C-alpha positions as CSV (number, residue, x, y, z in Angstrom):
1,M,12.7,15.8,-13.6
2,F,11.5,16.9,-10.2
3,L,12.0,19.4,-7.5
4,K,13.0,18.2,-4.0
5,K,12.9,20.4,-0.9
6,K,14.4,19.7,2.5
7,F,13.3,21.2,5.7
8,M,15.7,21.9,8.6
9,K,14.8,23.0,12.1
10,T,16.9,25.6,13.9
11,T,16.5,26.9,17.5
12,K,14.7,29.9,16.1
13,G,12.0,27.9,14.3
14,V,11.7,26.1,11.0
15,L,14.0,27.1,8.3
16,Y,13.0,26.2,4.7
17,L,15.9,25.4,2.4
18,I,15.3,24.5,-1.2
19,F,17.7,22.2,-3.0
20,P,16.6,21.6,-6.5
21,F,18.2,18.8,-8.5
22,F,17.2,17.0,-11.6
23,I,17.1,13.4,-12.8
24,V,18.4,12.9,-16.3
25,S,16.0,11.0,-18.4
26,C,16.7,7.2,-18.4
27,L,16.1,7.3,-22.1
28,E,19.1,9.6,-22.5
29,N,21.4,7.6,-20.2
30,K,22.3,4.1,-21.5
31,Q,23.5,2.9,-18.2
32,A,20.4,4.0,-16.4
33,E,18.2,2.5,-19.2
34,N,19.7,-0.9,-18.5
35,D,18.6,-0.7,-14.9
36,V,15.0,0.3,-15.6
37,A,12.1,-2.2,-16.2
38,F,9.9,-1.2,-19.2
39,I,6.4,-2.6,-19.2
40,D,4.9,-2.3,-22.7
41,V,1.2,-2.9,-22.4
42,T,0.8,-3.3,-26.1
43,K,3.0,-6.5,-26.0
44,T,1.6,-10.0,-25.4
45,Y,3.6,-11.4,-22.5
46,S,3.4,-15.1,-22.0
47,E,1.2,-16.4,-19.2
48,K,2.7,-18.8,-16.7
49,E,1.4,-20.8,-13.8
50,I,3.6,-20.3,-10.7
51,F,3.2,-22.0,-7.3
52,L,3.6,-19.5,-4.5
53,T,5.6,-22.0,-2.6
54,D,8.2,-22.0,-5.5
55,I,9.1,-18.3,-5.0
56,A,8.5,-17.8,-1.3
57,S,8.0,-19.6,2.0
58,V,4.4,-20.0,3.0
59,D,2.7,-20.5,6.4
60,Y,-0.9,-20.3,7.7
61,L,-2.1,-18.1,10.5
62,Y,-5.3,-18.3,12.5
63,L,-6.0,-15.7,15.1
64,N,-7.6,-17.4,18.0
65,S,-11.1,-16.3,19.0
66,D,-11.8,-18.5,21.9
67,D,-12.3,-15.2,23.8
68,D,-15.2,-13.5,22.1
69,D,-13.4,-10.1,22.5
70,Y,-11.0,-11.2,19.8
71,L,-13.6,-12.2,17.2
72,Y,-13.4,-9.3,14.7
73,S,-14.5,-8.0,11.4
74,G,-11.4,-6.6,9.8
75,T,-8.0,-7.6,8.7
76,I,-4.3,-7.4,9.7
77,S,-3.1,-3.8,10.0
78,Y,0.5,-4.3,11.0
79,L,3.1,-7.0,11.6
80,T,6.2,-7.0,13.8
81,K,8.6,-9.7,14.7
82,N,6.5,-10.9,17.6
83,T,3.1,-9.2,17.1
84,V,0.1,-9.2,14.7
85,V,-2.1,-6.1,14.9
86,V,-5.7,-6.2,13.7
87,Y,-8.2,-3.3,13.2
88,S,-11.8,-4.3,13.4
89,H,-13.5,-1.9,11.1
90,I,-17.1,-2.2,12.4
91,S,-16.4,-2.0,16.1
92,G,-13.2,0.1,16.0
93,D,-11.3,-2.4,18.1
94,I,-7.5,-2.5,17.9
95,L,-6.4,-6.1,18.7
96,F,-3.0,-7.6,19.4
97,F,-2.0,-11.2,18.9
98,T,1.2,-13.1,19.1
99,R,2.7,-14.4,15.8
100,E,1.3,-17.8,16.8
101,G,-2.2,-16.3,16.9
102,N,-2.8,-16.0,20.6
103,P,-4.6,-12.9,22.0
104,K,-2.4,-10.4,23.9
105,S,-4.4,-7.1,24.4
106,C,-7.0,-4.9,22.8
107,F,-8.5,-1.4,23.1
108,N,-11.1,0.8,21.5
109,H,-11.0,4.6,21.3
110,K,-13.4,5.1,18.4
111,G,-15.3,8.4,18.6
112,Q,-15.1,12.0,17.7
113,G,-13.6,13.5,20.9
114,P,-10.0,14.4,21.8
115,G,-7.7,11.4,21.7
116,E,-10.2,9.4,19.6
117,Y,-10.2,8.1,16.0
118,I,-13.2,8.2,13.7
119,N,-11.7,5.5,11.4
120,A,-8.2,4.1,11.8
121,H,-7.0,4.1,8.2
122,R,-3.6,2.8,9.1
123,V,-2.2,1.3,12.3
124,F,1.5,1.0,13.1
125,Y,3.2,-0.6,16.1
126,D,6.6,-0.2,17.6
127,E,7.4,-3.0,20.0
128,E,10.5,-1.4,21.5
129,T,8.6,1.7,22.6
130,D,5.1,0.2,22.8
131,D,3.8,3.0,20.6
132,V,0.7,2.4,18.6
133,F,0.3,5.0,15.8
134,I,-3.1,5.5,14.2
135,T,-3.7,7.7,11.2
136,D,-7.2,8.9,10.4
137,F,-8.1,10.7,7.1
138,M,-10.5,12.9,9.0
139,K,-7.8,14.2,11.4
140,T,-4.8,16.4,10.9
141,N,-2.7,14.5,13.4
142,I,-1.5,11.0,14.2
143,L,-2.7,9.5,17.5
144,V,-0.3,7.5,19.7
145,Y,-1.3,5.0,22.3
146,S,0.2,2.1,24.2
147,S,-0.9,-1.4,23.3
148,S,-3.1,-1.4,26.3
149,G,-4.9,1.7,25.1
150,D,-3.3,4.4,27.2
151,F,-3.2,7.7,25.2
152,K,0.4,9.0,24.9
153,R,0.5,12.0,22.5
154,N,-0.6,13.7,19.3
155,I,1.7,14.1,16.3
156,L,0.6,17.1,14.3
157,L,0.9,16.8,10.6
158,P,2.3,19.6,8.4
159,Q,-0.2,22.4,7.8
160,E,-3.2,21.5,5.6
161,T,-2.0,17.9,4.9
162,R,-3.8,14.6,5.6
163,T,-2.7,11.0,5.4
164,G,-4.9,8.2,4.1
165,N,-3.7,4.7,3.2
166,D,-0.6,6.1,1.5
167,V,1.7,6.2,4.5
168,V,4.5,3.9,5.6
169,S,6.7,3.5,8.6
170,Y,10.0,4.5,6.9
171,D,12.2,3.5,9.9
172,D,12.2,3.6,13.7
173,F,12.2,7.3,13.7
174,S,10.0,8.5,10.8
175,F,6.9,8.1,8.7
176,F,6.7,8.8,5.0
177,F,3.4,9.8,3.5
178,Y,1.6,11.2,0.5
179,D,-0.6,14.2,1.1
180,V,-4.1,12.9,0.1
181,N,-5.5,16.4,0.6
182,S,-3.7,17.5,-2.6
183,E,-5.7,14.8,-4.5
184,R,-9.0,16.3,-3.2
185,K,-7.9,19.8,-4.3
186,R,-7.1,18.6,-7.8
187,L,-10.4,16.9,-8.1
188,V,-12.3,20.0,-7.0
189,S,-10.5,22.2,-9.5
190,A,-10.4,19.7,-12.4
191,Q,-13.5,21.1,-13.9
192,N,-11.9,24.5,-14.5
193,G,-8.5,23.1,-15.5
194,L,-5.6,22.5,-13.2
195,S,-3.1,25.2,-12.5
196,S,0.7,24.5,-12.6
197,D,1.1,24.6,-8.8
198,E,-1.5,21.9,-8.5
199,L,0.2,19.5,-10.9
200,V,2.4,18.0,-8.2
201,A,2.3,15.0,-5.9
202,P,3.7,16.1,-2.5
203,F,5.4,13.6,-0.2
204,F,6.6,14.2,3.4
205,L,9.0,12.4,5.7
206,I,8.1,13.4,9.3
207,S,9.4,12.5,12.8
208,K,7.5,9.9,14.9
209,I,8.1,12.0,18.0
210,D,6.8,15.4,17.1
211,G,5.9,15.5,13.4
212,E,8.9,17.6,12.4
213,V,9.4,17.6,8.6
214,L,12.6,15.8,7.9
215,D,12.3,15.7,4.1
216,Y,9.9,16.8,1.4
217,L,9.6,16.2,-2.3
218,E,7.2,16.9,-5.2
219,L,6.8,14.7,-8.2
220,P,5.5,16.7,-11.2
221,L,2.2,15.5,-12.7
222,T,1.2,15.7,-16.3
223,P,-2.2,17.3,-16.9
224,V,-3.9,14.0,-17.2
225,Y,-7.1,13.3,-15.2
226,L,-7.0,9.6,-14.0
227,G,-10.7,8.9,-13.7
228,I,-13.9,8.4,-15.7
229,N,-16.8,10.5,-16.9
230,W,-20.0,8.9,-15.6
231,N,-23.4,10.6,-16.3
232,G,-21.6,13.9,-16.5
233,T,-19.8,13.4,-13.3
234,R,-16.0,13.0,-13.0
235,L,-15.0,10.2,-10.7
236,P,-11.4,9.4,-9.7
237,A,-9.7,6.1,-10.5
238,M,-10.5,3.5,-7.9
239,F,-6.9,2.5,-7.3
240,K,-3.9,4.8,-7.2
241,T,-1.2,3.4,-4.8
242,R,1.3,6.2,-4.8
243,L,3.7,4.7,-2.2
244,L,4.7,1.3,-1.0
245,K,7.3,0.1,1.4
246,S,10.1,-2.1,0.0
247,K,13.2,-3.6,1.5
248,E,15.4,-0.9,0.0
249,G,13.2,2.1,0.7
250,V,9.8,3.4,-0.6
251,M,8.4,2.8,-4.1
252,L,6.9,6.1,-5.3
253,C,4.4,5.8,-8.2
254,N,3.6,8.7,-10.5
255,P,0.8,7.1,-12.6
256,E,0.1,10.3,-14.6
257,S,3.6,9.9,-16.1
258,D,3.8,6.1,-16.1
259,T,6.8,5.9,-13.7
260,V,7.8,4.3,-10.4
261,F,10.8,5.7,-8.4
262,L,12.7,4.3,-5.4
263,Y,13.0,6.8,-2.6
264,K,15.8,6.5,-0.1
265,K,16.5,9.2,2.5
266,N,19.4,11.5,1.7
267,E,19.7,10.0,-1.8
268,S,18.5,10.9,-5.3
269,L,15.3,9.3,-6.5
270,R,16.0,6.3,-8.7
271,H,13.8,5.5,-11.7
272,V,13.0,1.8,-11.6
273,I,9.8,1.1,-13.6
274,H,8.4,2.8,-16.7
275,K,5.2,1.9,-18.6
276,T,4.8,2.4,-22.3
277,P,2.9,3.7,-24.1
278,L,2.2,6.8,-22.1
279,V,-1.1,7.1,-20.3
280,S,-1.9,10.2,-22.2
281,S,-1.6,8.4,-25.6
282,T,-3.8,5.4,-24.8
283,N,-7.5,5.2,-25.5
284,P,-9.0,3.9,-23.3
285,M,-6.4,5.2,-20.8
286,T,-4.2,2.6,-19.1
287,Y,-2.1,3.5,-16.0
288,L,0.5,1.7,-13.9
289,N,-0.5,1.3,-10.2
290,N,2.9,1.1,-8.5
291,C,5.2,-2.0,-8.0
292,V,5.4,-4.6,-5.3
293,D,9.1,-5.3,-4.9
294,M,9.7,-8.6,-3.2
295,G,13.0,-10.5,-3.1
296,R,14.1,-11.0,-6.8
297,Y,10.7,-10.2,-8.2
298,Q,8.6,-7.1,-9.1
299,F,4.8,-7.4,-9.3
300,M,2.8,-4.7,-11.2
301,E,-0.7,-4.1,-12.3
302,V,-2.1,-1.9,-15.1
303,F,-5.7,-0.6,-15.0
304,T,-7.8,0.3,-18.0
305,L,-10.2,3.3,-17.5
306,R,-13.4,2.7,-19.4
307,Q,-15.5,5.8,-20.0
308,G,-19.3,6.0,-20.6
309,D,-22.7,6.5,-19.2
310,E,-22.8,3.2,-17.4
311,Y,-20.5,2.9,-14.4
312,P,-18.2,-0.1,-15.0
313,G,-18.0,-1.3,-11.4
314,E,-14.6,-2.9,-11.8
315,F,-11.9,-1.6,-14.1
316,P,-10.1,-4.2,-16.2
317,V,-6.7,-5.0,-14.8
318,N,-3.6,-6.9,-16.1
319,Y,-1.0,-8.3,-13.8
320,Y,2.7,-8.5,-14.6
321,M,5.7,-10.2,-12.9
322,R,9.3,-9.3,-13.6
323,D,12.4,-11.3,-12.6
324,K,15.0,-8.7,-11.6
325,E,17.9,-11.2,-12.2
326,T,16.9,-12.2,-15.7
327,G,14.7,-9.2,-16.8
328,E,12.0,-11.6,-17.9
329,V,8.4,-10.2,-17.8
330,I,5.4,-12.6,-17.7
331,R,1.7,-12.5,-17.0
332,P,1.6,-14.7,-13.8
333,K,-1.1,-17.0,-12.7
334,I,-0.1,-17.6,-9.1
335,L,-1.5,-20.7,-7.4
336,L,-1.2,-22.5,-4.1
337,P,-0.7,-26.3,-3.9
338,D,-3.0,-26.5,-0.9
339,Y,-5.9,-24.7,-2.5
340,K,-7.0,-26.2,-5.9
341,G,-8.2,-23.7,-8.5
342,K,-7.6,-20.5,-6.4
343,E,-5.5,-17.7,-7.9
344,F,-3.5,-15.3,-5.7
345,P,-2.6,-12.2,-7.7
346,I,0.3,-10.2,-6.1
347,S,-0.4,-6.5,-6.7
348,P,-0.5,-3.2,-4.9
349,S,-4.3,-3.2,-4.6
350,S,-5.1,-6.9,-4.1
351,M,-3.1,-7.8,-1.0
352,S,-1.2,-6.3,1.9
353,F,2.5,-6.5,2.8
354,F,5.1,-5.3,5.2
355,E,8.5,-4.8,3.7
356,N,9.5,-8.3,2.6
357,E,6.5,-10.2,4.0
358,L,3.0,-10.2,2.6
359,Y,-0.3,-11.9,3.4
360,F,-3.5,-13.1,1.8
361,E,-6.7,-13.3,3.8
362,L,-9.0,-16.2,3.2
363,D,-12.6,-15.8,4.0
364,L,-13.6,-18.5,6.4
365,I,-17.0,-19.2,4.8
366,E,-15.4,-19.5,1.3
367,I,-12.6,-21.9,2.4
368,K,-15.0,-24.0,4.5
369,Q,-17.0,-24.5,1.3
370,A,-13.7,-25.3,-0.6
371,Y,-13.0,-27.8,2.2
372,Y,-16.4,-29.5,1.7
373,E,-15.7,-29.6,-2.1
374,N,-12.3,-31.3,-1.4
375,K,-10.3,-28.5,-2.9
376,L,-8.0,-28.1,0.1
377,S,-5.0,-30.2,1.1
378,G,-2.0,-30.3,3.4
379,K,-1.7,-27.9,6.4
380,L,-4.5,-25.7,5.1
381,K,-7.0,-28.5,5.1
382,E,-5.9,-29.6,8.5
383,L,-6.4,-26.1,9.9
384,V,-9.8,-25.4,8.2
385,A,-11.2,-28.7,9.5
386,T,-10.9,-27.4,13.1
387,L,-12.7,-24.1,12.4
388,N,-16.4,-23.0,12.6
389,E,-17.5,-20.3,10.2
390,D,-19.9,-18.8,12.8
391,E,-17.4,-18.6,15.7
392,D,-13.9,-18.3,14.3
393,N,-11.8,-15.7,12.5
394,N,-10.6,-15.8,8.9
395,V,-7.3,-17.6,8.0
396,F,-4.2,-15.8,6.6
397,I,-1.6,-17.1,4.2
398,M,1.7,-15.6,5.4
399,V,4.2,-15.2,2.6
400,D,7.9,-14.4,3.2
401,F,10.2,-13.6,0.3
402,K,13.8,-14.3,1.4
């Protein structure tokens, strides 16, 4: 169960109204149980090879770098119907391309002064209003520019909150985000034991105009520390993707209690994924890292937290794929006909996506080597043959689930 709070603004200021309601456990409701996917990590699910082209449409995108200003070190930050937005991490450039890969505009306001970003964790673009929204973990506001770099306004975040990567454009008028500052507070106090008021994951829906809080909810957390002990130091888990955009709304993950919910504005949360056994009962601990919901499929990953004096580097991970129409769960090995021997795991932490469209980035040096080894074919081979690893950008696989 959980407590949900809604905020309403009046002419006299902000009025805080609390509306508690409770979700009945899916295990106690047979109808609800039939609608929930259960991933039992103690089971041995069959492994199947699946061609990406059999479950989605696939195309290749190269972002033209004939103009050196558009040669970048970064990746796609946002996609719209007509525009590809890229953030170059080293330089701080924000670059705009057409969906055909042709340069449109760029700007750079990296810095520590007013109207500047230290690091653009997330970039969003609204073509209708020409608003470019930039979130920065080091700032308590969202910066808004035009696509040519003109500063428009600040959007102040709710008091003492910060956004990181866990923020999505919910609709044309609002952002939905997880307060990553709460994660930091829990980590600081974990040594002395967490108090009950810290055992919550807070989420905010705010206006894109002025930051007004439109909705707020808290998911209760179990007193489980998702991290490792390394040489006497407590380190948080590497991947915890608490929210992801889906076609229906936002997938909210509560890994401490092995659950994924679907959030839709003005509706009750719907329980859609449950992992068994519970994270608190596994040794070493295993936790569910959200769910990518694409078309008729759900893609999940489960991490194993290894403890000890030697830092493990990478945590073991298992990938799962569920067909929503049949309920079948498998361990997928996703391949691409044009790239022999290369796997493309679809998971919250291994790729990026925008509602029903996702992409994979192919390192140009790697795929040029694959080209020389005759591992490429079709349109991908034709494209890579024209590129120079010293002068051109990487290649993207654009995947669209209908």
